C-alpha positions in Angstrom: 24.0 -28.5 10.0 23.4 -32.0 8.7 21.6 -30.5 5.7 24.6 -28.2 5.0 27.0 -31.1 5.4 25.0 -33.2 3.0 25.0 -30.5 0.4 28.8 -30.4 0.3 29.3 -34.1 0.8 29.8 -36.6 -2.0 27.7 -39.1 -0.1 29.4 -42.0 -1.9 28.6 -40.7 -5.4 31.2 -40.6 -8.2 32.0 -37.4 -10.1 30.7 -37.0 -13.7 34.2 -37.5 -14.9 33.7 -41.3 -14.4 30.7 -41.2 -16.7 32.9 -39.7 -19.4 35.6 -42.2 -18.7 37.9 -39.3 -17.9 38.4 -38.7 -21.5 40.3 -35.4 -21.6 38.7 -34.1 -24.8 35.1 -34.9 -23.6 35.7 -33.4 -20.2 37.3 -30.3 -21.7 34.4 -29.9 -24.1 31.8 -30.0 -21.2 34.0 -27.9 -18.9 34.6 -25.1 -21.5 31.0 -25.1 -22.7 29.4 -24.9 -19.3 32.0 -22.4 -18.1 31.3 -20.0 -21.0 27.6 -20.4 -20.5 28.0 -19.7 -16.7 30.0 -16.5 -17.4 27.5 -15.3 -20.0 24.6 -16.0 -17.7 26.4 -14.1 -14.9 27.0 -11.0 -17.1 23.4 -10.8 -18.4 21.9 -10.0 -14.9 24.6 -7.4 -14.3 23.7 -5.7 -17.6 20.0 -5.9 -16.8 20.6 -4.3 -13.4 22.6 -1.5 -15.0 19.9 -0.9 -17.6 17.1 -0.8 -14.9 19.1 1.7 -12.8 19.6 4.0 -15.8 16.0 3.7 -17.0 13.9 4.0 -13.9 10.9 5.1 -15.9 10.9 1.8 -17.8 7.5 0.0 -17.6 7.4 -3.6 -16.2 10.9 -3.2 -14.7 10.1 -5.9 -12.2 10.1 -8.4 -15.0 13.7 -7.6 -15.8 14.5 -8.3 -12.2 12.9 -11.7 -12.4 14.7 -12.5 -15.6 18.0 -11.5 -13.9 17.4 -13.9 -11.0 16.3 -16.7 -13.4 19.3 -16.2 -15.6 21.7 -16.0 -12.7 20.3 -19.3 -11.3 20.7 -20.9 -14.7 24.3 -19.8 -14.8 24.8 -21.3 -11.4 23.5 -24.7 -12.6 26.0 -24.7 -15.5 28.8 -23.8 -13.1 27.8 -26.8 -11.0 28.0 -28.9 -14.1 31.7 -28.0 -14.3 32.1 -28.6 -10.6 30.5 -32.0 -10.6 33.0 -33.2 -13.2 35.5 -33.6 -10.4 33.3 -33.4 -7.3 30.2 -35.5 -6.6 28.3 -32.8 -4.7 25.0 -33.7 -6.4 22.9 -32.6 -3.4 24.2 -29.1 -3.9 23.7 -29.3 -7.6 20.1 -30.4 -7.1 19.4 -27.7 -4.6 20.7 -25.0 -7.1 18.5 -26.6 -9.8 15.5 -26.3 -7.3 16.3 -22.6 -6.8 16.4 -22.2 -10.6 13.0 -23.9 -10.9 11.5 -21.7 -8.2 12.8 -18.7 -10.1 11.9 -19.9 -13.6 8.3 -21.0 -13.0 6.9 -17.7 -11.6 8.8 -15.8 -14.3 7.2 -17.9 -17.0 3.7 -17.5 -15.5 4.1 -13.8 -15.0 5.5 -13.4 -18.5 2.3 -14.9 -20.0 0.2 -12.4 -18.1 2.4 -9.6 -19.1 2.2 -10.2 -22.9 -1.2 -8.4 -23.3 0.1 -5.3 -21.5 3.3 -5.4 -23.5 1.4 -5.7 -26.8 -0.7 -2.7 -25.8 2.4 -0.5 -25.6 2.7 1.8 -28.7 5.1 0.7 -31.4 8.1 2.8 -32.4 6.3 3.9 -35.5 3.2 5.0 -33.5 5.5 6.9 -31.1 7.1 8.7 -34.0 3.7 9.6 -35.4 2.6 10.8 -32.0 5.8 12.9 -31.5 5.3 14.4 -35.0 1.7 15.3 -34.3 2.6 16.8 -30.9 5.4 18.8 -32.6 3.0 20.0 -35.3 0.5 21.0 -32.6 3.2 22.8 -30.7 4.3 24.7 -33.8 0.8 25.7 -34.5 0.4 26.9 -30.9 3.6 28.9 -31.2 2.4 30.4 -34.4 -0.9 31.4 -32.8 0.9 32.8 -29.8 3.1 34.9 -32.0 0.1 36.2 -33.9 -1.7 37.1 -30.7 1.4 38.9 -29.4 1.7 40.8 -32.7 -2.0 41.8 -32.5 -1.6 42.8 -28.8 1.4 45.0 -29.7 -0.5 46.6 -32.6 -3.5 47.2 -30.4 -1.3 48.6 -27.6 0.4 51.0 -30.1 -3.1 52.1 -31.3 -4.2 52.7 -27.7 -1.0 54.6 -26.9 -1.5 56.7 -30.0 -5.2 57.3 -29.2 -4.3 58.2 -25.6 -1.7 60.6 -26.8 -4.3 62.3 -29.1 -6.8 62.5 -26.2 -4.2 64.0 -23.9 -3.3 66.6 -26.5 -7.0 67.4 -27.0 -7.5 67.7 -23.3 -4.5 70.0 -23.0 -5.8 72.1 -25.9 -9.2 72.3 -24.3 -7.7 73.4 -21.0 -5.7 76.0 -22.7 -8.8 77.2 -24.6 -10.8 77.3 -21.4 -8.0 79.3 -19.7 -7.9 81.7 -22.6 -11.7 82.1 -22.5 -11.6 82.7 -18.8 -8.9 85.3 -19.1 -10.8 86.9 -22.0 -14.0 87.0 -19.9 -12.1 88.5 -17.0 -10.7 91.2 -19.2 -14.1 91.8 -20.7 -15.7 92.1 -17.2 -13.0 94.5 -16.1 -13.5 96.5 -19.2 -17.3 96.6 -18.7 -16.8 97.8 -15.1 -14.5 100.5 -16.1 -16.9 101.6 -18.8 -19.7 101.7 -16.3 -17.6 103.7 -13.9 -16.7 106.1 -16.6 -20.3 106.5 -17.7 -21.5 107.1 -14.2 -18.6 109.6 -13.7 -19.6 111.5 -16.8 -23.3 111.5 -16.2 -23.6 111.9 -12.4 -20.4 113.1 -10.9 -21.8 113.2 -7.3 -23.3 109.7 -7.6 -20.2 108.4 -9.2 -18.1 109.7 -6.4 -20.4 108.2 -3.8 -20.4 104.8 -5.7 -16.6 104.9 -5.9 -16.3 105.6 -2.2 -18.7 102.8 -1.5 -16.7 100.3 -3.6 -13.5 101.4 -2.0 
Protein backbone atom coordinates (compact mmCIF):
# COMPACT_ATOMS: atom_id res chain seq x y z
CA UNK A 1 0.00 0.00 0.00
CA UNK A 2 2.87 2.38 0.78
CA UNK A 3 4.36 1.58 -2.62
CA UNK A 4 1.10 2.41 -4.39
CA UNK A 5 0.71 5.55 -2.28
CA UNK A 6 4.22 6.73 -3.19
CA UNK A 7 3.52 6.13 -6.86
CA UNK A 8 0.64 8.58 -6.89
CA UNK A 9 2.10 11.01 -4.32
CA UNK A 10 4.05 14.15 -5.34
CA UNK A 11 6.44 13.47 -2.44
CA UNK A 12 7.35 17.13 -2.24
CA UNK A 13 8.44 17.44 -5.86
CA UNK A 14 7.35 20.25 -8.16
CA UNK A 15 5.62 19.65 -11.49
CA UNK A 16 7.56 20.15 -14.71
CA UNK A 17 5.60 23.30 -15.31
CA UNK A 18 7.80 25.07 -12.80
CA UNK A 19 10.87 24.11 -14.86
CA UNK A 20 9.23 25.75 -17.87
CA UNK A 21 8.35 28.81 -15.74
CA UNK A 22 4.74 28.11 -16.61
CA UNK A 23 5.19 29.73 -19.95
CA UNK A 24 2.00 28.88 -21.85
CA UNK A 25 3.59 28.50 -25.27
CA UNK A 26 6.32 26.17 -23.99
CA UNK A 27 3.89 24.12 -21.91
CA UNK A 28 1.47 23.90 -24.85
CA UNK A 29 4.28 22.77 -27.14
CA UNK A 30 5.30 19.93 -24.85
CA UNK A 31 1.73 18.98 -23.99
CA UNK A 32 0.55 18.82 -27.62
CA UNK A 33 3.68 17.02 -28.84
CA UNK A 34 3.64 14.37 -26.11
CA UNK A 35 -0.13 13.90 -26.46
CA UNK A 36 0.09 13.31 -30.20
CA UNK A 37 2.96 10.87 -29.71
CA UNK A 38 1.02 9.02 -27.01
CA UNK A 39 -2.08 8.75 -29.23
CA UNK A 40 0.01 7.50 -32.16
CA UNK A 41 1.81 4.99 -29.96
CA UNK A 42 -1.54 3.77 -28.66
CA UNK A 43 -2.96 3.25 -32.17
CA UNK A 44 0.05 1.31 -33.48
CA UNK A 45 -0.38 -1.72 -31.12
CA UNK A 46 -4.08 -1.84 -31.97
CA UNK A 47 -3.18 -1.98 -35.66
CA UNK A 48 -0.58 -4.67 -35.01
CA UNK A 49 -3.03 -6.80 -33.05
CA UNK A 50 -5.59 -6.49 -35.86
CA UNK A 51 -2.94 -7.45 -38.40
CA UNK A 52 -1.84 -10.50 -36.39
CA UNK A 53 -5.44 -11.71 -35.96
CA UNK A 54 -6.05 -11.47 -39.70
CA UNK A 55 -2.76 -13.09 -40.69
CA UNK A 56 -2.39 -16.05 -38.34
CA UNK A 57 0.00 -17.72 -40.80
CA UNK A 58 2.47 -14.85 -40.45
CA UNK A 59 5.97 -16.01 -39.43
CA UNK A 60 7.53 -14.45 -36.31
CA UNK A 61 4.16 -13.10 -35.16
CA UNK A 62 5.45 -13.05 -31.57
CA UNK A 63 7.83 -10.25 -32.56
CA UNK A 64 4.86 -8.11 -33.56
CA UNK A 65 3.40 -8.72 -30.09
CA UNK A 66 6.66 -7.59 -28.45
CA UNK A 67 6.73 -4.50 -30.63
CA UNK A 68 3.16 -3.75 -29.62
CA UNK A 69 3.96 -3.98 -25.91
CA UNK A 70 7.10 -1.88 -26.36
CA UNK A 71 5.32 0.83 -28.36
CA UNK A 72 2.41 0.88 -25.91
CA UNK A 73 4.83 1.40 -23.01
CA UNK A 74 6.57 4.19 -24.93
CA UNK A 75 3.21 5.87 -25.47
CA UNK A 76 2.53 5.64 -21.73
CA UNK A 77 5.83 7.44 -20.98
CA UNK A 78 4.85 10.30 -23.28
CA UNK A 79 1.45 10.43 -21.63
CA UNK A 80 3.17 10.73 -18.27
CA UNK A 81 5.24 13.61 -19.64
CA UNK A 82 1.98 15.50 -20.18
CA UNK A 83 0.70 14.47 -16.75
CA UNK A 84 3.85 15.58 -14.91
CA UNK A 85 3.56 19.07 -16.37
CA UNK A 86 0.93 19.72 -13.69
CA UNK A 87 1.36 16.74 -11.30
CA UNK A 88 4.68 15.77 -9.74
CA UNK A 89 4.07 11.98 -9.64
CA UNK A 90 7.62 11.18 -10.71
CA UNK A 91 7.63 7.79 -8.99
CA UNK A 92 4.78 6.70 -11.25
CA UNK A 93 6.55 8.17 -14.27
CA UNK A 94 9.75 6.33 -13.37
CA UNK A 95 7.89 3.04 -12.84
CA UNK A 96 6.31 3.35 -16.30
CA UNK A 97 9.75 4.03 -17.76
CA UNK A 98 11.01 0.89 -16.01
CA UNK A 99 8.23 -1.14 -17.63
CA UNK A 100 9.19 0.41 -20.97
CA UNK A 101 12.82 -0.57 -20.42
CA UNK A 102 11.84 -4.15 -19.49
CA UNK A 103 9.81 -4.36 -22.70
CA UNK A 104 12.34 -2.66 -24.97
CA UNK A 105 15.54 -4.49 -23.97
CA UNK A 106 14.24 -8.06 -24.67
CA UNK A 107 12.65 -6.80 -27.88
CA UNK A 108 15.96 -5.34 -29.05
CA UNK A 109 17.87 -8.52 -28.15
CA UNK A 110 15.36 -10.84 -29.81
CA UNK A 111 15.26 -8.62 -32.88
CA UNK A 112 18.99 -9.06 -33.38
CA UNK A 113 18.62 -12.84 -33.27
CA UNK A 114 15.63 -12.67 -35.62
CA UNK A 115 17.44 -10.78 -38.39
CA UNK A 116 19.17 -13.87 -39.94
CA UNK A 117 15.87 -15.74 -40.08
CA UNK A 118 14.12 -12.71 -41.58
CA UNK A 119 16.86 -12.34 -44.20
CA UNK A 120 16.44 -16.02 -45.09
CA UNK A 121 12.83 -15.42 -46.09
CA UNK A 122 12.34 -15.27 -49.88
CA UNK A 123 12.01 -11.84 -51.42
CA UNK A 124 8.85 -10.79 -53.29
CA UNK A 125 10.70 -11.26 -56.59
CA UNK A 126 11.76 -14.76 -55.59
CA UNK A 127 8.19 -15.54 -54.57
CA UNK A 128 6.89 -14.30 -57.92
CA UNK A 129 9.43 -16.48 -59.75
CA UNK A 130 8.49 -19.49 -57.63
CA UNK A 131 4.80 -18.89 -58.27
CA UNK A 132 5.48 -18.57 -62.02
CA UNK A 133 7.48 -21.80 -62.02
CA UNK A 134 4.78 -23.63 -60.10
CA UNK A 135 2.14 -22.31 -62.47
CA UNK A 136 4.21 -23.43 -65.45
CA UNK A 137 4.66 -26.88 -63.92
CA UNK A 138 0.95 -27.06 -63.17
CA UNK A 139 0.08 -26.09 -66.76
CA UNK A 140 2.46 -28.76 -68.06
CA UNK A 141 0.88 -31.29 -65.72
CA UNK A 142 -2.60 -30.37 -66.93
CA UNK A 143 -1.45 -30.66 -70.55
CA UNK A 144 0.03 -34.10 -69.86
CA UNK A 145 -3.14 -35.15 -68.07
CA UNK A 146 -5.29 -34.00 -71.00
CA UNK A 147 -3.05 -35.89 -73.44
CA UNK A 148 -3.27 -39.05 -71.33
CA UNK A 149 -7.04 -38.74 -71.11
CA UNK A 150 -7.24 -38.32 -74.89
CA UNK A 151 -5.07 -41.40 -75.45
CA UNK A 152 -7.13 -43.38 -72.97
CA UNK A 153 -10.32 -42.37 -74.77
CA UNK A 154 -8.82 -43.35 -78.14
CA UNK A 155 -7.61 -46.67 -76.73
CA UNK A 156 -10.99 -47.30 -75.15
CA UNK A 157 -12.72 -46.58 -78.44
CA UNK A 158 -10.35 -48.99 -80.20
CA UNK A 159 -11.00 -51.67 -77.60
CA UNK A 160 -14.76 -51.17 -77.90
CA UNK A 161 -14.51 -51.44 -81.67
CA UNK A 162 -12.32 -54.56 -81.43
CA UNK A 163 -14.66 -56.10 -78.88
CA UNK A 164 -17.60 -55.42 -81.18
CA UNK A 165 -15.78 -57.09 -84.06
CA UNK A 166 -14.96 -60.10 -81.87
CA UNK A 167 -18.54 -60.39 -80.69
CA UNK A 168 -19.77 -60.22 -84.28
CA UNK A 169 -17.25 -62.90 -85.31
CA UNK A 170 -18.26 -65.10 -82.38
CA UNK A 171 -21.94 -64.70 -83.29
CA UNK A 172 -21.18 -65.53 -86.92
CA UNK A 173 -19.22 -68.61 -85.89
CA UNK A 174 -22.03 -69.77 -83.64
CA UNK A 175 -24.47 -69.31 -86.49
CA UNK A 176 -22.17 -71.23 -88.85
CA UNK A 177 -21.75 -74.00 -86.27
CA UNK A 178 -25.50 -74.20 -85.85
CA UNK A 179 -26.06 -74.34 -89.60
CA UNK A 180 -23.35 -77.04 -89.90
CA UNK A 181 -24.97 -79.04 -87.11
CA UNK A 182 -28.37 -78.79 -88.75
CA UNK A 183 -26.87 -79.76 -92.11
CA UNK A 184 -25.14 -82.77 -90.54
CA UNK A 185 -28.41 -83.75 -88.88
CA UNK A 186 -30.27 -83.54 -92.17
CA UNK A 187 -27.52 -85.50 -93.89
CA UNK A 188 -27.64 -88.18 -91.18
CA UNK A 189 -31.39 -88.49 -91.51
CA UNK A 190 -31.06 -88.67 -95.27
CA UNK A 191 -28.43 -91.41 -95.01
CA UNK A 192 -30.61 -93.40 -92.64
CA UNK A 193 -33.55 -93.12 -94.95
CA UNK A 194 -31.43 -94.16 -97.92
CA UNK A 195 -30.16 -97.16 -95.98
CA UNK A 196 -33.67 -98.10 -94.97
CA UNK A 197 -34.85 -97.79 -98.54
CA UNK A 198 -31.94 -99.82 -99.84
CA UNK A 199 -32.57 -102.59 -97.32
CA UNK A 200 -36.26 -102.52 -98.11
CA UNK A 201 -35.55 -102.94 -101.78
CA UNK A 202 -32.91 -105.63 -101.46
CA UNK A 203 -34.18 -107.72 -98.54
CA UNK A 204 -37.83 -107.04 -97.80
CA UNK A 205 -38.00 -109.59 -95.00
CA UNK A 206 -34.81 -108.38 -93.32
CA UNK A 207 -35.89 -104.78 -93.78
CA UNK A 208 -39.21 -105.50 -92.13
CA UNK A 209 -37.42 -107.16 -89.24
CA UNK A 210 -34.98 -104.23 -88.91
CA UNK A 211 -37.80 -101.73 -89.00
CA UNK A 212 -39.63 -103.65 -86.29
CA UNK A 213 -36.47 -103.79 -84.19
CA UNK A 214 -35.94 -100.03 -84.48
CA UNK A 215 -39.53 -99.31 -83.61
